[in-house]
N, C-alpha and C positions, 0 to 999 in steps of 0.2 A: 673880818669873820667873825663872828663869834658863834661856839658851840652852846645851843640852850638845851638840848637833848637828844639821847641815841636811844631807838628801840631796836632790840636784837630779837629775831625768832629762829630758832633752831640754828645758831651760828657757835659753832664750836662747842664750850660745854655751857653757853646760856640756851636754854629752853623758850623763855617768854621773858624778856626783863627791859626794863626803859629805865634808863640813866640820867638823871637832871643834870645840868652843869650852869652854875652860877658865876658871875662875872668875877674878876679878880685872879688870885693864885688858888688853884685846885688841886688837891692831893687825891690821886689815887691809890688808897692803900689797899695793902692785903698781902697775904703769904706769897711767897714765889709759887708760880704755877698755878694761882688762884682764880686767873682771867683777866688780868689787868691789861696786858697788850692785847687781847682781843678785841675791846675795845676802840682800841688805835686802830689796829688794822680795817675793824667795821667801819670806822668813819672813814679811812681812805678807801674802801670798797664802794661805800654809798657816792663820794663824790667823783671817783675817775674808773670804778667799775675793776673787773679783772685783768690783770696784767700779765702777760707771759712771763715766766722766770722770776715774778715779783709775788706775786699774789695768784694763787689758784683759786679755783672753786672747791676743789677735794679738800683745801688746808681750811677752807670756812664753812663748809657745810656739817652740820651738826652728822655725826655717822649713824647709820640706820636711817634717816630721815628724807623722803622726798622732795622735800620742798623749805626754803628757807629766805627770810629776807633782813634788810636793814633800812631802818627809815631814820633821819634824823632832821633834827628842827634845827636850821641856821638862822643869823643874822647877817645879811649882807648888805652894807650901804644903808643900814638904819631899816631895812624890810626884813619881815620873815619869810623864809622861806623853807618849806617841807620838801624832801628827796627821799625817794623809797626805791631800792633797787631788789630785785628777788634772783634767788638762784634754784635750779631745778636738777634734781637727778634723773639722767634720761640713758637707761642703760646703764654703762660701767662711766660715765661721763657726766660731770657736774657743769652745768654751761649757765649762763646770766641769760634772763628772760625780760621782756620790756618790763620798765616802770614808769615813774611820772615824777613831777615836778610842780607843785603847788605855790605858786606866787601871786600875791594881790587877790587872793580868792579864786584865783584861775587855776584849774587844775590841766596840765599839758602832758600827755603821756607819749612815751617813744621807745625805740630802741636803746639797747645799750650805748652804741655809737652817737645816736641822738640825744640823749640826756648828757654824756660826754662833753659834747661841742657845746649844750647849753651851760653847762656849768663853768666851762672854760671861758666862756662870754661872761657870766656872773664874777668870775674870779679876776678877771681882765688878764688871764693867762693867754699868751700866744698860741692861735689855733695850730701851729706848726706841731705842738706835743700832740695832737687829737690821736695820734697812731704809736705814740713813743711812750716811754714811762715819762711819768711826771716828777722830773728831777728838783724843779723848783719846788716842789710841796715838799719833796724829800727832805731838803736840805734848807729851808727856810721855816717849815711849820712843824713837820713831824719827820724825825730819824731814828730809826731802831737802833738800840744801843749797838748793835755789832756791825750794821752800815756806817756810823762814825768812825769806828775803830778801823774798819776796812780800808777808809780813804786814805787814812793815814801810814796804813800798812802797805799799801799798793805800791806797784812800781812807779817810777815817775811818770812813763808813759801814759800809763793809766789814769794815773789822778789828774795829768794834765788834760787828759780828753774831758774827765768826767765834770773837772770844773771849767774847762771852755762851753760844756754842754749846759752846767747849772749857769754861768754868767752870761750864756747865749752867744759866746764869741766864737763858738765852735764854725758858725759859718764862714770865718775867713779861712779856718783850714780846707772846710767844703769846699768854698770858692777855689782855693788853691790845688785841691784835689782834681775839681770838676775843669780846672784851667787846664793841670796837667793832659787829662782826658782830651780836651780840646786841643791843646798845643800837638799831642800825638797825632789826633786826627787831621791837623793841619800840616803836620810834618808827612803824613801820609799823603793829603793832596798834593802838597809840593814835590815829592817824589812821583804822583801821578801826571802832575804838570809836566815836571821834566820830562818824564818818559815821553809824553804828548809833543814835547818841542823838538825831541829828535828827527832829524833830517827837514826841518824847517828853510834851511837855505837851498838843499839839494831840491826840494820841491818848487821853490821859487824859481831856481834855474830851470828846471823842467817846464814850469807855467811859463817863463818867458820862451822857452823853444817853441813850446805847443802853440802858443800866440803867432810866434814868427810864421811857422808851418801853416796854420790857419789862415793868415794872412795871404799867401802863396796861393792857397789852394782857393780861396774867394776871388782873388784877383783874376787867377787862370778861369773860375767861373763866368766872369763878367767879360773876358774875350769870347768864352763858348756860348754863352747864350744867346747874342746877335747873328751868329754863323749858323747855330740851329733854327731860330726863328725864319732867318733866310730861307735855308731849306726846304722846313715846312711849307713857307708859303710858296713855294717852287712846285713843291709836291702836292699842295691842293690845286694849285694851277693845272697841273697836267692831269690831276685826277679828273677836275672837271672836264679837262678837254676830252680825254677819251671816253668819260663818262656820255659826254654829248655824241661822238663818232658810236659807241655802242647803242646808244637810244637810237642813231638815226639805223643804224644795221638793222636793229631789232624792230623799229617800227615797219622798214622794208619786206622783212621775211615775216612779220605778222599780216602784211596788207597781202602779200602774196598766198599765204596760208588761208586768210579769210576769202580772197577770189578763187581759190580750188573750190573751199567748201561751200562760196554761194552757189558755185556753177554746178555743183553737186547735189545741192538743195534744190536750183532750179529745175533739174532733171527729174529730181523726185516728184517736183511739184505737179510738171506738166503731166508726167505719167498718171500721177494721182488724180489729175483733171480729167484725162481721156478715160481712165476706168469709173469715175464717176458719172460722165456723159453716157458711156453704155448701160451703166447699171439704170439711170434714169429712164433709156429708152425701153428696156427691157420689163420696167416696172410698168411703163404706160401700156404695153403688148398686154401683162397680166392682168390689167385694169379692164383693157377692152374685152378680153375674153370672161371674167367674173362678172361685167356687165350683161353678156350675152346668156350665161349660164342663171343669172337671175331673170332675165326675160322668159327664159324656159320652165320657168318653174310654175306648177298648176297648183293653186292654194284654194282649195275647196273645202268649206265646213262640212260636218256631216249631216244628214238630214235628220236623222233621230235624233232624240233626246235621250241620252243614255239613264239619265236620272229618273224620268217618267216610265222609262222600259224596264228600270229596277222596281219601282213603286208597281207596276202592273204584273212581274212577275211575282211579288210578294204575295198580292192580292189573289194571282191563280195559284199558287202554292197552298195559300190558305184553303180555297174552295176546294181543291183537290183532296186536301187533308180531311175536309169536312165530308165530302162524299165519300172517302175510300173509309172514314169510320161509321157512317151510317150503313154503308155497306155491310160490314163486320158485325153490325150489330144486328141485321136483317139476318143473316147466316146464321148467330147465334139463335135467334128467335126460330127460326126454322127448324134448327135440329132439335131445339127445345119442344117443339110440338109433334116432330116424327116420332120422339120419344115417349112423349105421352099417348100419343096415339097406339105406339105399340104396346106400351102399359094397360091401354084400355082392353085391349085383345086378350089380354094377358091376366085380368083383374076377376075375381070372383066372389069377393066380399068388399062390402063398401069401406074402405081405410075409416071412415068417421063413425059411421052408426052400427058397422059391422053386419050388415043386412047383406043377404046374397044378390048380387046384380044380374038382372037379366038380360036376355041377348036383344031384347027392343031397346032396352035401356043404352045396350054397348052400341048398338049400328047409330041411335039417335047423337051418341057422344061423338062416334065417328064421323059423322055428316059435319059436325060443329068443327071439328079437328081441320077435316077437309078442307071446309071453308075458309077455315083460317090460313092454312098452308097455301091456297090457291092464292089467297091477298097478300100473302108475304112472298111468293113467287112473283107476282106483278110488282110489286115492290123492289123486290130485288134485280128486274130487269131494268125499272127506271132508274134504281142506283148504278148500275154496270153502265147505262149507257150516258149517264151525266157525268160519271168518273172519268170515261173515254172521251167524253167532251171536254173536259178541264185538264186532262193529260196533253192532248191533242194542243189545246191553245196553249199550256204551258211550254210545250215545245216549240212552237212556232215564236212565242215570247223570246225564249234563250237563243234562238237562232238570230233575231232580229238583235238582239244584244251583243250576242260575237259580232256580227256584221258593223254595229254602231262602234264598237271597240275598236276593232281592226281600221275603220275610218280614221276614227279619233288619232290613233296610232300614227297611222300614215301623214294626217295633217301636221300634226307635232314633229314629225322629222322634217317634213317639208319646210316648216316656220323654223326649226334648226338651223336646217341649210342655207335658208336665206340670211339669217342672222352671220353666220359663219361668213358667209360670202360679203356680206355689208361690212363686218368688223376688218376682213382681209383687206375689202377696198380701202377703208379708211386707214389701215396702217400703213399701207403701200403710198397713200397719199400724203402721209406724213412723213414716211421716207423720203419721198419725192421733195419735200418742203425742206427735210433737213439735207439732201445732198445738194439743192440748189443754194442753200445758206453756206454749205462747205464751198460749193464750186465759186461763190462770190469772195469769199473770204481768200480762198488760193489764188484768185484773180488778182486781190490786193496785193498778198505776199510775194506773186510773181512781178508785180509791177515794182515794190519795195526791193525785191533781188536785183532786179534790171537796173534801176537807180543806182543802188551799192555798187553794183559791178564796174557801172560807168564811174562813177567816184574812185573806186580802187584802181581802176585802170588808168585813169589820170594822173591818180596819186603815185603809181607805179612809174608813170613816163616822166615825173618830177625827179625820181631817184634813179635817176639814168647812170650817176656816176657810182654805182655801186661797187663796181670791179676796183675801181680807183680806192675807193673808202675799204674793202677787203684787203688790199695790198698797204693801207697805211695803218692799219690796226697793230698789226704784230710789232711795227717800228716803233709806234706811239707806247706801247705795252714794255718796250724793252727800255725806251727813256723813264716810264714809270718805275721801272724794276732798279734802274740804276738812281734814280732822285731816291727812292724807299732805303736802299742800301747804305747811300750817304746818310740819311735823316735817323736810320737806324743806329750807325756808328757814332756820329754826333750825340745819339740820345744814350747809348750806352756810356759815353764818356761825360756826359752829364749826370746821369744815374749814379757813377763811379765815383764823381767828384763829389755828388751830393752826399752818397753815403760816407765819404772821407771826410767832407766837413761835417756833417751829424757825428760821427765818430771823435773827431778831432776837439767839436764844440761839448760833447761830454766830456770828454778827458779835460777840459779846459775848465768846464764848469765843478766838476769833480775836483781838481786840482786848486782851484779859487777857493772852495769850500774848504780844503783839508789846510790850505794857507791860511784861510779866514779864521778856522778852529784852531789852528796853531798860534796864531796872533793873539786869539782869544784867551787860550792857555797860557800866552806868554803875559797878558795883562793882569789874568787872575794869579798866575803865579807871583808876579811881582807885588799884587796886592796880600794875596796870602802870605807871603816872605814878611810882609810888612806885620801883618797882623800878628805871625808867629813869633817874631822879633819883638813887637812891643809886648805881648803877652809873657815872651818868656823872661826876657831881658827887663821889662819894667813893672808890668803888672804884678805879676807872682812875688816880686820882692817889694811892690807896694803894699799888698796885701800882709804880708810878712810882717812889714814895718808897722802897720795900722795894727795887726794883732798885737804884737809886741808892746805898741805904745798903749794900747786898752789894756792890755795883761800888766805892763808898769803901774798904770796908775791903778789899778785894781790890787794889784800886789801890795802897792804902796799903803793904800786903806786897810786891806786885809792885814798886813803886816801889824800896823799900829794896832788895828782892834785885838788882833789876837795877843799881841805882848800883853795890852793893857787888861783883857780877861783873865791871862795866865797870871798875871802881877796881883791880881787879885785871888784868887783861886789858892796861890801858892807865891806868898811874899817872902822870897829868902835873895839876899842880896850876893849870894854865892850862887845862884842859880839865875842865869839870863835865855832868854828865848828869841828866836827870830825865825821868819822864813826864808829858804834862800830862792833862787831864781824860777826853780819847778814847784813852789809852793809846799815844799817839805819841812816840815819842823826841825830847827836846827838848835839842838839845847847844849849849853855850856855851864859845867860846874865846876867852879873852883879854877875857872881858866883851861879846864879841859872839855873837847867835845864829847858828850854822852849819846850813845843810841839809845833810841826810844824803848827799845824791845830791854834795856837792861833797866829803866828805872821801876819802881815801886809800882803795884796795883794802885792806890792812889792817884799818883803822880802821871801814870797814863792816862786815868779818866780826866786830872785836871787839863792836860793837855789836849783830850780829847774834846772836852766840853768848853774849853776856850777857842778850839777851832771850830767848832759848831756854832756858838755865839757870834764869832767873828763872821763867819760866812752868811749867819742870816744877815747880819748888820749890811752886809756888802753887797748881798742878792736885793734887799729890800730898797737899798739906796739906788742902785744900778737899774732895777725895773719899778720905776717909783709908783705906777699906777695898778699894781695887783693889790686886790682887797683883802690878802691874809697878813698883813702886816701886823695886827693888833691879835694875833694868836700863835702862841708857841706851846708845842707839846715836847715833854723832855722825859727819854726813857732811859730810867734808872740812871741819872745823870752822877749818882755820889758813891756809886760801885767801887769801893776800896777808900773811901774819903776818911781822913782820921776825923777827932770829934771839933779839931779847930775849923778844918777843911769845910766840915758841914755846917759850922756856925757862919762861914763866909758865904755860903748858900743865900742866907737870909740878905746881904749886902747886895749880892749878884741879882737877887728877884727884884729887888727895891731900885736898884739901876735900870734895869729892863723898862719898868715902866710902861707896861704893855696892857690892855683890858682884861685880856685872860692870857693864864698860863696854867697848863694843865700838864702836874709832874707826875710819873709812874715812880714810885719806890716802896720798898718796903720799909726804911729807914722811918723809925717811929719819932726822931728827934725832928723832921721835918715838917710834922704836924703842927709845930709850934709857932713856924714863920709864915703858914699859909691860912688864908682866908676862910675856904672850907676844906673838908676833906670827905670823900667818896670810897666807901669802905667795900670791899668785895670779898666773898668768903665762897669756898667752895666745899660742897660736902656732897656725896656718892655721884660725883661728876657732874654736878649741877650747878654754875655760878649763880651766886645772887648778890643783890646789892642789899647791905645793911645799914 
């Protein structure tokens, strides 16, 4: 992997800056605190994201900014890859959000975890470190200055744990720890199965006893069942025999009862037949009387036509009314003439001409009036005679009408009487027919009853031994009761035996299951004890041996490389260095062992750098396919170096022979033996590349 460029936006002291990195040895130069290490932290963030306890969002995002990002351009396996990660300040927490990777012109977006997984594949780093710190990168490519010194100054166990993880041989310790947990689990299971094995022999003994008792019960049952079967057969035969006798007795009583009922029914039928005969005779007498009454009826239609009389009365009433009206009119005329005659006598002047009326003229007028009155009187006499005639005629017609109505009513009454007598005769004839039909039915029923009574009498004569049968029945019932008692006793014995057998079978089954379970537990115990002993006595030791073997192999290579780099950086015949078994640097000066803390600053830095370079080489050799072998980043590798030691850095860089080495340093002399210099300055809290 080669770093081509890094673009920072709102990352610590950087606002918006792009840093180009050529191949070869590159120096990041600048004053202390100018922002050199920020570039390296940004590179680690772009590759692996935030890491709890190692790299936080609050440490990267520029203060007062809501968002920030890092974009790196890398060459991995000869291909260009662009990776971008972003930071967001949400509330009081800075977290990483989604980013992307561009490879072969294809952009792939993903979450922080998805990006890390993809980058681990690109770098050929194991996926096991997806959720862990990237120690391989930290101890091969980029190690902060203080982190390298820390591994040297840590206690032995912490240093060994770190190196196990870096060399990826911590798996042996993890296997031992997991094996210890599993062995503990197996030990618990051993104790569990031992507990389950308790009482196995007692259960076997109890099972044998219960099986023996079960056999005795089953044999007893085999003897009992034939006896019970025989008693049940005898009981069934006795029931059948008693049932036949009871049926015979019941038939006798039923026939006797039916004969008694038939006799009573016959008596009723005979009485009913006699009653019907009497009723028929009486009805015949009634019919004779009705016939006589019918013959006595005088049916004669009225002589006068009532409708014609009604019409004549109507005409007579009309004529009478006309005569009466004419009479009234004549009376009116008469009164008028008499009034006029009186007025003439009293008249002095003519009402028309106003001339005086003479006595002669009055007499003439009276004569005329008298003649008119005489004529009216004659007409009145004629009218009165005519009215009297019509009145008499009307009276006669009304009397004739009343007579005709009376005759009609009498005739209708005779007709109704005739109809009633005729209907009564028909009803009585119907009653006679019904009674005759009933008599025929009664005759047939009497015949059937007589036949049945003969059959019953014959049947009863065949059951003449009923007295003997009545005496036998109680004895047969006693025999049945005795047989039932015997069968019941045997049935109770069978049920008791059956329940005892069932109970014993359940106990035997339960004991068999317990014994079987304990036998299985015994087998499992032997198997688990074998696993436990093999894991505890052999496998754990094997893992320790394998770890030691690998660690020895690594230790040998590490020690040689450590000595080589140290001798290059600090060539002094009076000073020698080596690694002890726990990878702790052991320093001798003039034949005396010297503690690392007692060495000068430059010597400490030389030890740390030699350790760092040896560790880089060992890891790269151990993990052969990782794609970060061509890149090395050194953070202030010459802190406290003398001028001579600084000159030896040129030799170190030449011996490394890497495609790209990025050195962070404020030493001006290093500029003379690197290919390129990237200068960083900081003004008003903003870092820039100059």
